[in-house]
N, C-alpha and C positions, 0 to 999 in steps of 0.2 A: 652772190650768196643764196644757196636753196633755202627753201622753207623748213625750218626746223620745229617739228611738232614732238608732242609726248603723249603717253596715255598710262593711266593707273586706275584700277579698280580699288575702291576705298570704303572703308566703313563709315557710318554715319559720326563717329567719334573721331574719324581723321587718320586711321591707321589703315596701310596696304598689306600688312601682314600682321598675323598675331605672335605672340611671345613664343621663345624655344624653338626656333626654325631648326631642321635637321633634315637628313638625308631622307628619313622614314616620314618627317612631317614638314616638306619643304616650305609650306604657306604658314607654320607655326600653329599653335593651338587657336582654332576656330577659324583661321585663315581662309579656309576652303570657302566658307559661306560668303566671303566678298566676291570670290570668283567664280561661284556657280553657274552664273548667268552664260559663261561662255567655257567651262570646263569641258562638254559636251557639245554636240551640234545645238545651237539656238533652236528652239521651238517658237519662241516670240517673235512677231514681226519686228519690234523695236531692237529687241537684242540681235537678231539677225541682221538686219540693216547695219547696226553700229558696228557688229565684228565684221561685216563686209567691207566697212570703211576702214577698220582697222588692219585688215588683211590686204589691202591695196598695195600695189607696187611701191616701192621704195627704193632710193638709191643707196642707202646705208643705214646701219644702226648703231647707236652705242647703247652698252648694257653694264650694268654692275656685276661685279663676280658674284654676288648673292644669287641674282636672278640667274647667272650662268648655271650655277651647281653649288652642293654643300659643302665642298672641300675648301678648308681653310689652311692658312699659312703655305709653306713649301708645297709644290706639286708632287715631288718625289717621283714616285713610279705610277702615280695615279693615271688611270686612262679614261677618266671621265670625260665624255664628249658632248654633256647637255642632256636636258630633260626630255628631248623632243625626238628622240629615235635617229635613224641614218639619215632621214631628210626634214631637217628643221623647217619651219614655215616662213623663214626670212627670205629666201632666195637672194641674198645680197650680200656684201660683206659687213661683219658684225664686229665692232670694236669692244673688247671686253675689258674693263677697269680691274687693273690687279697690281700689286706692288711686287708679285714673284713672277718673274720671266718664263715665257712658256712659249713653244714654237707654234705656228699657225695651225689650225685644223680645219682641212677641208672636207666638206661634207657634201651628199648629193644634192642635187636641185640647185646648186649655185651659191650655197650659203658657205662662207670660211669664216672662222672665227679667229681673229686677231688679239692679241694680248697687249695692252698698253697701261703704263704705269701712272699717267697723268691725265685727268679730266681734260683740260683744255687741248693736249696733245691729240687725245681720242678722238674729239670733235672735229680738230683741224683735219685729221686723217680720213675721217668720214665726209667730211664737206667735199674734199678733194676726190675721193671715190665716188660720191655721188653724182659730181657733175652738177647738172641742173634739175636733178630729181630730189626728192624731199628726204631729210635725214630724219629719223626718229629715234629719240631717246625712250627706250623700251621700257627702261625701270632697272632697278626698283626705285625705291623711295629716296635713296641717297643719291643716286644719278640724277634723277628728275629734279631734285632739289637743288643740286647744283648748278642744273642748267637754269633755273628759276632766279638763283641767288646771281647770277652773271647777267642775267637780262638777255639771253640768245634765243630763247623759246618764243616761236609766233603763235603757236595754237597748243593747247592741252586739252584733251579728252577725260573728264573724270566720270567713272561708271561708279555711282554711289549706291551701294547694298543697303537694304533696309536692316543692318545688324549692328550692335555695339560688340565691339573686341576688348575695351578696357586698356589695353596696353599692346605694345608692339612697335613696328617702325612708322614713325609720324612723317607726313610729307611736309608740312608747311614749316616746322621749326626753323627760325633763323631766315625765313625768306622775308626780304624787304616788302613795303606796301607795293603792289602792283594793280593796274587797272586791266580788268577782263571783260570783255562783252560777249555774252552767251550769243552764238550763231547758228546751233543746231541743238535741239533737246528731243529725247525721245525716252519713253518710260514703260518699262514692264513690270511685273510682279517681283521681280529679283533685282533690279537695278534701274536707277534714273540715269541716264547717260546725258551730259552737256558737254558740248565743245566749245570751248572759251578762245577768242581771239585775243591774244594779249598785247597790249600798248608797249612797246617797247621803247617808245619816246619818253615815258614816264620816268 
């Protein structure tokens, strides 16, 4: 079984996106403040180091549909191909959670988006595709929450921004008690980054 990791940027009050997410406002009201540390090229050494850690090679990813894009319900004739342009940063298979079938989307740079209607099946396919390389649950909150609820995540990096969102999408609702040990910490004016190793025997 490969290492399974996750990452989320999060507000002080526990939200990873603000309310009222849409195509024009994909991070919700105020949500961009949580992600500002990596929206453009990081200039702080701590942000730069943690961004490099995040962007390291992976064998496969699992991603929620909300993270893939703003389209809801049936895909119909929608030609949405993600937020990242012709060459997404993943360079590996990405398994997108959705209840609505969609043909795979092959992008430049080695990224192919596959669409799967079940979290456990998506993880199974990602593990198979990754071989002995790391699988990362890239987000959003719902996808990472399901991994935590099932006890399959080995490490999680939380980048906490010094802002309050008040409402939005929360990470830890419904997550049982877990034991987490900080193994790497870095801080900048925009975020405090903590990588936790999760005790899966708990």
